[in-house]
A tleap script that builds the chain and sets N, CA, C and O, in Angstrom:
source leaprc.protein.ff14SB
mol = sequence {
  NMET ASP LYS GLY ILE ALA PHE VAL ASP TYR
  GLN VAL CYS MET ALA CYS GLY VAL CYS ILE
  GLN ALA CYS PRO PHE SER TYR LEU GLU LEU
  ASN LYS THR ASP VAL ASP SER LEU HIE LYS
  ALA TYR PRO ALA LEU LEU PRO ASN HIE LYS
  CYS ASN GLY CYS GLY LEU CYS ALA THR ALA
  CYS PRO VAL ASP CYS ILE THR PHE HIE CGLN
}
set mol.1.N position { 0.844 -1.178 0.000 }
set mol.1.CA position { 0.000 0.000 0.000 }
set mol.1.C position { 0.888 1.240 0.000 }
set mol.1.O position { 1.488 1.574 1.022 }
set mol.2.N position { 0.974 1.913 -1.125 }
set mol.2.CA position { 1.830 3.083 -1.297 }
set mol.2.C position { 1.121 4.321 -0.781 }
set mol.2.O position { 0.100 4.733 -1.332 }
set mol.3.N position { 1.661 4.917 0.280 }
set mol.3.CA position { 1.099 6.129 0.867 }
set mol.3.C position { 1.799 7.371 0.333 }
set mol.3.O position { 1.382 8.488 0.641 }
set mol.4.N position { 2.837 7.206 -0.447 }
set mol.4.CA position { 3.650 8.315 -0.919 }
set mol.4.C position { 5.059 8.182 -0.369 }
set mol.4.O position { 5.520 7.078 -0.079 }
set mol.5.N position { 5.734 9.302 -0.227 }
set mol.5.CA position { 7.111 9.321 0.254 }
set mol.5.C position { 7.138 9.904 1.669 }
set mol.5.O position { 6.454 10.886 1.955 }
set mol.6.N position { 7.926 9.295 2.540 }
set mol.6.CA position { 8.016 9.736 3.930 }
set mol.6.C position { 8.765 11.057 4.039 }
set mol.6.O position { 9.811 11.255 3.421 }
set mol.7.N position { 8.201 11.959 4.845 }
set mol.7.CA position { 8.849 13.222 5.173 }
set mol.7.C position { 8.889 13.362 6.679 }
set mol.7.O position { 7.930 13.018 7.370 }
set mol.8.N position { 10.004 13.870 7.189 }
set mol.8.CA position { 10.197 14.015 8.627 }
set mol.8.C position { 10.071 15.485 9.008 }
set mol.8.O position { 10.690 16.346 8.383 }
set mol.9.N position { 9.275 15.771 10.027 }
set mol.9.CA position { 9.172 17.115 10.581 }
set mol.9.C position { 10.305 17.261 11.600 }
set mol.9.O position { 10.209 16.772 12.726 }
set mol.10.N position { 11.367 17.933 11.194 }
set mol.10.CA position { 12.557 18.040 12.041 }
set mol.10.C position { 12.335 18.924 13.268 }
set mol.10.O position { 13.134 18.894 14.204 }
set mol.11.N position { 11.271 19.697 13.270 }
set mol.11.CA position { 10.951 20.506 14.445 }
set mol.11.C position { 10.392 19.635 15.573 }
set mol.11.O position { 10.425 20.032 16.738 }
set mol.12.N position { 9.881 18.455 15.231 }
set mol.12.CA position { 9.287 17.542 16.203 }
set mol.12.C position { 10.199 16.340 16.468 }
set mol.12.O position { 10.208 15.803 17.575 }
set mol.13.N position { 10.955 15.923 15.468 }
set mol.13.CA position { 11.803 14.725 15.540 }
set mol.13.C position { 12.791 14.802 16.712 }
set mol.13.O position { 13.416 15.836 16.950 }
set mol.14.N position { 12.915 13.690 17.431 }
set mol.14.CA position { 13.858 13.594 18.552 }
set mol.14.C position { 15.192 12.985 18.131 }
set mol.14.O position { 16.099 12.868 18.956 }
set mol.15.N position { 15.328 12.598 16.871 }
set mol.15.CA position { 16.538 11.961 16.358 }
set mol.15.C position { 16.854 10.673 17.114 }
set mol.15.O position { 18.015 10.383 17.403 }
set mol.16.N position { 15.818 9.907 17.429 }
set mol.16.CA position { 16.002 8.685 18.223 }
set mol.16.C position { 16.409 7.476 17.368 }
set mol.16.O position { 17.006 6.531 17.885 }
set mol.17.N position { 16.094 7.496 16.071 }
set mol.17.CA position { 16.488 6.405 15.185 }
set mol.17.C position { 15.539 5.221 15.152 }
set mol.17.O position { 15.832 4.226 14.490 }
set mol.18.N position { 14.414 5.296 15.844 }
set mol.18.CA position { 13.462 4.184 15.861 }
set mol.18.C position { 12.921 3.923 14.452 }
set mol.18.O position { 12.730 2.770 14.065 }
set mol.19.N position { 12.676 4.977 13.694 }
set mol.19.CA position { 12.149 4.817 12.332 }
set mol.19.C position { 13.132 4.068 11.435 }
set mol.19.O position { 12.728 3.292 10.568 }
set mol.20.N position { 14.413 4.306 11.650 }
set mol.20.CA position { 15.436 3.635 10.848 }
set mol.20.C position { 15.419 2.139 11.107 }
set mol.20.O position { 15.545 1.340 10.180 }
set mol.21.N position { 15.264 1.766 12.361 }
set mol.21.CA position { 15.193 0.350 12.709 }
set mol.21.C position { 13.919 -0.277 12.179 }
set mol.21.O position { 13.901 -1.471 11.879 }
set mol.22.N position { 12.847 0.503 12.055 }
set mol.22.CA position { 11.562 -0.029 11.610 }
set mol.22.C position { 11.478 -0.216 10.098 }
set mol.22.O position { 10.661 -1.009 9.628 }
set mol.23.N position { 12.289 0.483 9.337 }
set mol.23.CA position { 12.222 0.406 7.872 }
set mol.23.C position { 12.735 -0.949 7.397 }
set mol.23.O position { 13.916 -1.253 7.569 }
set mol.24.N position { 11.861 -1.778 6.796 }
set mol.24.CA position { 12.282 -3.104 6.371 }
set mol.24.C position { 13.188 -3.086 5.141 }
set mol.24.O position { 13.777 -4.107 4.785 }
set mol.25.N position { 13.298 -1.922 4.490 }
set mol.25.CA position { 14.094 -1.819 3.262 }
set mol.25.C position { 15.414 -1.093 3.479 }
set mol.25.O position { 16.204 -0.960 2.545 }
set mol.26.N position { 15.663 -0.620 4.701 }
set mol.26.CA position { 16.880 0.134 5.036 }
set mol.26.C position { 17.058 1.351 4.138 }
set mol.26.O position { 18.162 1.630 3.670 }
set mol.27.N position { 15.962 2.077 3.900 }
set mol.27.CA position { 16.011 3.270 3.052 }
set mol.27.C position { 16.341 4.530 3.835 }
set mol.27.O position { 16.591 5.577 3.237 }
set mol.28.N position { 16.347 4.450 5.165 }
set mol.28.CA position { 16.631 5.614 5.991 }
set mol.28.C position { 17.997 5.494 6.655 }
set mol.28.O position { 18.469 4.396 6.949 }
set mol.29.N position { 18.621 6.644 6.882 }
set mol.29.CA position { 19.861 6.687 7.646 }
set mol.29.C position { 19.865 7.973 8.454 }
set mol.29.O position { 19.133 8.912 8.140 }
set mol.30.N position { 20.684 8.018 9.486 }
set mol.30.CA position { 20.826 9.246 10.266 }
set mol.30.C position { 21.861 10.143 9.601 }
set mol.30.O position { 22.983 9.716 9.328 }
set mol.31.N position { 21.476 11.384 9.344 }
set mol.31.CA position { 22.371 12.360 8.728 }
set mol.31.C position { 22.470 13.579 9.611 }
set mol.31.O position { 21.466 14.042 10.152 }
set mol.32.N position { 23.678 14.107 9.763 }
set mol.32.CA position { 23.848 15.360 10.489 }
set mol.32.C position { 23.281 16.482 9.626 }
set mol.32.O position { 23.502 16.524 8.416 }
set mol.33.N position { 22.550 17.389 10.265 }
set mol.33.CA position { 21.968 18.512 9.537 }
set mol.33.C position { 22.197 19.791 10.337 }
set mol.33.O position { 22.675 19.765 11.472 }
set mol.34.N position { 21.848 20.885 9.722 }
set mol.34.CA position { 21.912 22.175 10.405 }
set mol.34.C position { 20.524 22.609 10.845 }
set mol.34.O position { 20.254 23.803 10.972 }
set mol.35.N position { 19.642 21.640 11.077 }
set mol.35.CA position { 18.264 21.949 11.451 }
set mol.35.C position { 18.213 22.676 12.785 }
set mol.35.O position { 17.403 23.587 12.959 }
set mol.36.N position { 19.049 22.297 13.710 }
set mol.36.CA position { 19.059 22.976 15.007 }
set mol.36.C position { 20.486 23.231 15.464 }
set mol.36.O position { 21.440 22.770 14.837 }
set mol.37.N position { 20.623 23.951 16.535 }
set mol.37.CA position { 21.950 24.311 17.022 }
set mol.37.C position { 22.732 23.131 17.583 }
set mol.37.O position { 23.950 23.218 17.742 }
set mol.38.N position { 22.045 22.024 17.886 }
set mol.38.CA position { 22.728 20.843 18.419 }
set mol.38.C position { 23.335 19.976 17.318 }
set mol.38.O position { 24.134 19.083 17.601 }
set mol.39.N position { 22.967 20.229 16.090 }
set mol.39.CA position { 23.467 19.471 14.936 }
set mol.39.C position { 23.278 17.964 15.140 }
set mol.39.O position { 24.201 17.177 14.928 }
set mol.40.N position { 22.086 17.582 15.549 }
set mol.40.CA position { 21.773 16.171 15.731 }
set mol.40.C position { 21.762 15.459 14.392 }
set mol.40.O position { 21.689 16.097 13.341 }
set mol.41.N position { 21.835 14.159 14.431 }
set mol.41.CA position { 21.693 13.351 13.224 }
set mol.41.C position { 20.227 12.954 13.106 }
set mol.41.O position { 19.689 12.283 13.987 }
set mol.42.N position { 19.589 13.362 12.035 }
set mol.42.CA position { 18.177 13.108 11.811 }
set mol.42.C position { 17.978 12.082 10.695 }
set mol.42.O position { 18.853 11.913 9.846 }
set mol.43.N position { 16.841 11.403 10.693 }
set mol.43.CA position { 16.574 10.429 9.636 }
set mol.43.C position { 16.378 11.117 8.294 }
set mol.43.O position { 15.763 12.180 8.206 }
set mol.44.N position { 16.912 10.492 7.250 }
set mol.44.CA position { 16.759 10.987 5.885 }
set mol.44.C position { 16.787 9.792 4.948 }
set mol.44.O position { 17.412 8.771 5.236 }
set mol.45.N position { 16.097 9.936 3.820 }
set mol.45.CA position { 16.132 8.875 2.817 }
set mol.45.C position { 17.525 8.784 2.210 }
set mol.45.O position { 18.171 9.801 1.956 }
set mol.46.N position { 17.972 7.576 1.984 }
set mol.46.CA position { 19.259 7.376 1.326 }
set mol.46.C position { 19.176 7.863 -0.114 }
set mol.46.O position { 18.138 7.714 -0.759 }
set mol.47.N position { 20.251 8.438 -0.620 }
set mol.47.CA position { 20.253 8.858 -2.028 }
set mol.47.C position { 19.992 7.652 -2.933 }
set mol.47.O position { 20.421 6.535 -2.646 }
set mol.48.N position { 19.290 7.905 -4.011 }
set mol.48.CA position { 18.976 6.880 -5.018 }
set mol.48.C position { 18.044 5.792 -4.500 }
set mol.48.O position { 17.984 4.712 -5.088 }
set mol.49.N position { 17.318 6.044 -3.421 }
set mol.49.CA position { 16.320 5.111 -2.918 }
set mol.49.C position { 14.983 5.832 -2.859 }
set mol.49.O position { 14.910 6.983 -2.429 }
set mol.50.N position { 13.941 5.165 -3.286 }
set mol.50.CA position { 12.614 5.751 -3.239 }
set mol.50.C position { 11.798 5.028 -2.187 }
set mol.50.O position { 11.619 3.812 -2.243 }
set mol.51.N position { 11.312 5.789 -1.236 }
set mol.51.CA position { 10.442 5.242 -0.194 }
set mol.51.C position { 9.256 4.559 -0.866 }
set mol.51.O position { 8.660 5.114 -1.790 }
set mol.52.N position { 8.913 3.355 -0.404 }
set mol.52.CA position { 7.780 2.657 -1.010 }
set mol.52.C position { 6.467 2.933 -0.280 }
set mol.52.O position { 5.425 2.410 -0.675 }
set mol.53.N position { 6.501 3.741 0.771 }
set mol.53.CA position { 5.288 4.164 1.448 }
set mol.53.C position { 4.619 3.125 2.312 }
set mol.53.O position { 3.404 3.176 2.503 }
set mol.54.N position { 5.376 2.182 2.841 }
set mol.54.CA position { 4.768 1.117 3.646 }
set mol.54.C position { 4.223 1.636 4.971 }
set mol.54.O position { 3.295 1.046 5.523 }
set mol.55.N position { 4.785 2.738 5.499 }
set mol.55.CA position { 4.283 3.359 6.708 }
set mol.55.C position { 4.822 2.811 8.010 }
set mol.55.O position { 4.428 3.285 9.076 }
set mol.56.N position { 5.705 1.835 7.966 }
set mol.56.CA position { 6.222 1.248 9.201 }
set mol.56.C position { 7.062 2.233 10.002 }
set mol.56.O position { 7.061 2.182 11.232 }
set mol.57.N position { 7.765 3.112 9.339 }
set mol.57.CA position { 8.564 4.115 10.050 }
set mol.57.C position { 7.659 5.062 10.827 }
set mol.57.O position { 7.939 5.389 11.980 }
set mol.58.N position { 6.580 5.498 10.199 }
set mol.58.CA position { 5.641 6.409 10.856 }
set mol.58.C position { 4.935 5.738 12.022 }
set mol.58.O position { 4.692 6.368 13.051 }
set mol.59.N position { 4.610 4.480 11.869 }
set mol.59.CA position { 3.955 3.732 12.940 }
set mol.59.C position { 4.874 3.588 14.145 }
set mol.59.O position { 4.420 3.637 15.288 }
set mol.60.N position { 6.163 3.411 13.890 }
set mol.60.CA position { 7.136 3.213 14.969 }
set mol.60.C position { 7.532 4.517 15.661 }
set mol.60.O position { 7.988 4.492 16.804 }
set mol.61.N position { 7.366 5.635 14.996 }
set mol.61.CA position { 7.818 6.922 15.537 }
set mol.61.C position { 7.069 7.275 16.826 }
set mol.61.O position { 5.839 7.334 16.828 }
set mol.62.N position { 7.798 7.510 17.919 }
set mol.62.CA position { 7.144 7.819 19.197 }
set mol.62.C position { 6.558 9.226 19.281 }
set mol.62.O position { 5.779 9.507 20.191 }
set mol.63.N position { 6.914 10.117 18.354 }
set mol.63.CA position { 6.404 11.489 18.392 }
set mol.63.C position { 5.591 11.862 17.146 }
set mol.63.O position { 5.261 13.031 16.943 }
set mol.64.N position { 5.275 10.882 16.329 }
set mol.64.CA position { 4.431 11.091 15.130 }
set mol.64.C position { 4.919 12.224 14.248 }
set mol.64.O position { 4.127 13.074 13.839 }
set mol.65.N position { 6.207 12.250 13.948 }
set mol.65.CA position { 6.736 13.339 13.129 }
set mol.65.C position { 6.885 12.961 11.653 }
set mol.65.O position { 7.368 13.770 10.861 }
set mol.66.N position { 6.480 11.744 11.271 }
set mol.66.CA position { 6.630 11.308 9.886 }
set mol.66.C position { 5.273 11.316 9.200 }
set mol.66.O position { 4.313 10.712 9.678 }
set mol.67.N position { 5.215 12.018 8.062 }
set mol.67.CA position { 4.011 12.043 7.251 }
set mol.67.C position { 4.376 11.605 5.835 }
set mol.67.O position { 5.554 11.509 5.490 }
set mol.68.N position { 3.370 11.345 5.031 }
set mol.68.CA position { 3.595 10.896 3.662 }
set mol.68.C position { 2.957 11.851 2.669 }
set mol.68.O position { 1.843 12.333 2.875 }
set mol.69.N position { 3.680 12.114 1.589 }
set mol.69.CA position { 3.209 12.991 0.533 }
set mol.69.C position { 3.455 12.323 -0.810 }
set mol.69.O position { 4.443 11.610 -0.990 }
set mol.70.N position { 2.562 12.555 -1.738 }
set mol.70.CA position { 2.701 11.977 -3.086 }
set mol.70.C position { 3.741 12.703 -3.885 }
set mol.70.O position { 3.990 12.353 -5.038 }
savepdb mol mol.pdb
quit
């Protein structure tokens, strides 16, 4: 069931990595960003990989920061 592509709301994300462990395709990785002053590593899609929209990452997220867009 394709829900679209996963997007992470970095203003809500805790950078816990639970979504990465939940992805059965290993399409996510933690990347350092300049989103905040702490320079945490946040989940991001791997280059050259297309999210298949299974939704397992969003289901696993403890703060519901993952949404899907077409």
